[in-house]
N, C-alpha and C positions, 0 to 999 in steps of 0.2 A: 400272866406275870407273878413271879416269886420274889417276896420282899425278904430280904435279907435282914434279921434282926442281931443286932449285936451280941445279945445273950446266948444265941445258939450259932454264932461263927465261931470256927476252931482257931484257937490262938495260933498266930503266925509264930513259926520257931526263931528264935534268933542265936544266930550264929555266932560261935565264940570266935573273938579275935586277939590279936596281940597287937598292942600300939608300941612295943619296945622300939629302941634304935636298931639294934640288932636284926630285927626281924624286917622291920622296913629297909635296912639296907640290902639285905637278900633279895627281898622282892623289887628293889630299884635295880640291883644289878641282874636278875633274871628277865626284867621287861627290857633292860639295855640290851643285853645279849639276843634277845626274842629280835628286837628292831633290828639289829646288826647282824643277823644270821641271813638276810636277803643279800647282803653283799658279801659277807664275810663267810664263804663257805671252804671245804675240804680241796674242792677243785682250785681255788684260790691260792692256797698254799703249795697246793700240788704244782702249780705254774709256776709260783716264786721260787720253792727248791729246784725245780729245773732249770732256773735261770740263776739263781743266785747260791743256790746249795754247796755245800763243800765238796759235791762230787760233781758239778756241774761243769758241762764240757761246752766250748763253743758250738752253737747250733747254727746249721744251714740258715740261709735265707730265707727259705721256705717255710722252716719250723718255725722260725723268729717271728716271721709274718703271721703263722699260724697263732702262736700264743699272743702276739701284740693283740691282734684282733679280740681273742678271748678277754684279755684283761681290758680293752676299751669296752667292751660289753659290760664289764664290771664297775666301770669308773662311776655312772650315773648315779647306780645303787650307794655306792660306796659316799660318794658326794651328798646326798641326802641322810643318810645316816649320821655322818661327820658334820651335818648343818644340824641336826636334831639333837647330838648326844655331845660334841665338843663345844664348851663354851671357855674363851672366845674363839670362833671359828680360825684354824691353825693356817697360816699362809702355806706351810707345806702342802695342803690339798690344792692349792692355785698351781703348784708345780707339777701335780698330778693331772690337772685337766689341763696345762699346756701341754704336756708330753702325751696325752691322750688324743690331741687335735694334728698331733704331728705325723706324715707319712713319708718316711726316709726312703731314698733308693736301696736297691739290692745291696750295694756298699757297707752302708751305714745302716741297715737294718737292725742288726744284732748289739751295736752299741747304745744305739737307741733303745731298745728292748731291756739292755743292763740297766739303762738309766730311769726308763719307766718302771720298771720292775721295785728298784730301789726307791722310787719316790713313793710308791704305793707301801711298801715294807715299813717306811718310815710314818706313814699316818696310821698304818697297824699299830706301830708300837707308841704311838702318843694315846690311841684309843686303851692301851691297856689290856686290863682284862675282860674288858667288853668284847676284844677281838679274839680272843683264846675260843678255841673250839671244845663244846663238851664232848667228853666219852663217847656219849651216847648219840653224838649228833650222826642223822641218819645220811646226810648229803654227803 
């Protein structure tokens, strides 16, 4: 057994850190974006652009159903992010949750998809810069 004597121990390095408001704000934003990255992806924005974008065209019932399913897959992660990052909890997230549980017939699926996508976009707008994708985002 070897005993470690204080005099022979190497000093621990002390990391330099900043405790100014600007640095703390940048770190906070980075952590919030990291938390949001599970739900807010390039794929989500691509689906929203397909449905709501400037060049969007009416989708077939089959394509609408596929995109609705992908949006439904994102909703639990989005809800978790919103609960953690937005205070107070926005009632607009309840609209997203309600729409995610609706399964309309083939004749109503496109209209439902537009309402569903619009409600998700509203929540992303409330999230502000937390929901912005970084330029180097690999997803």
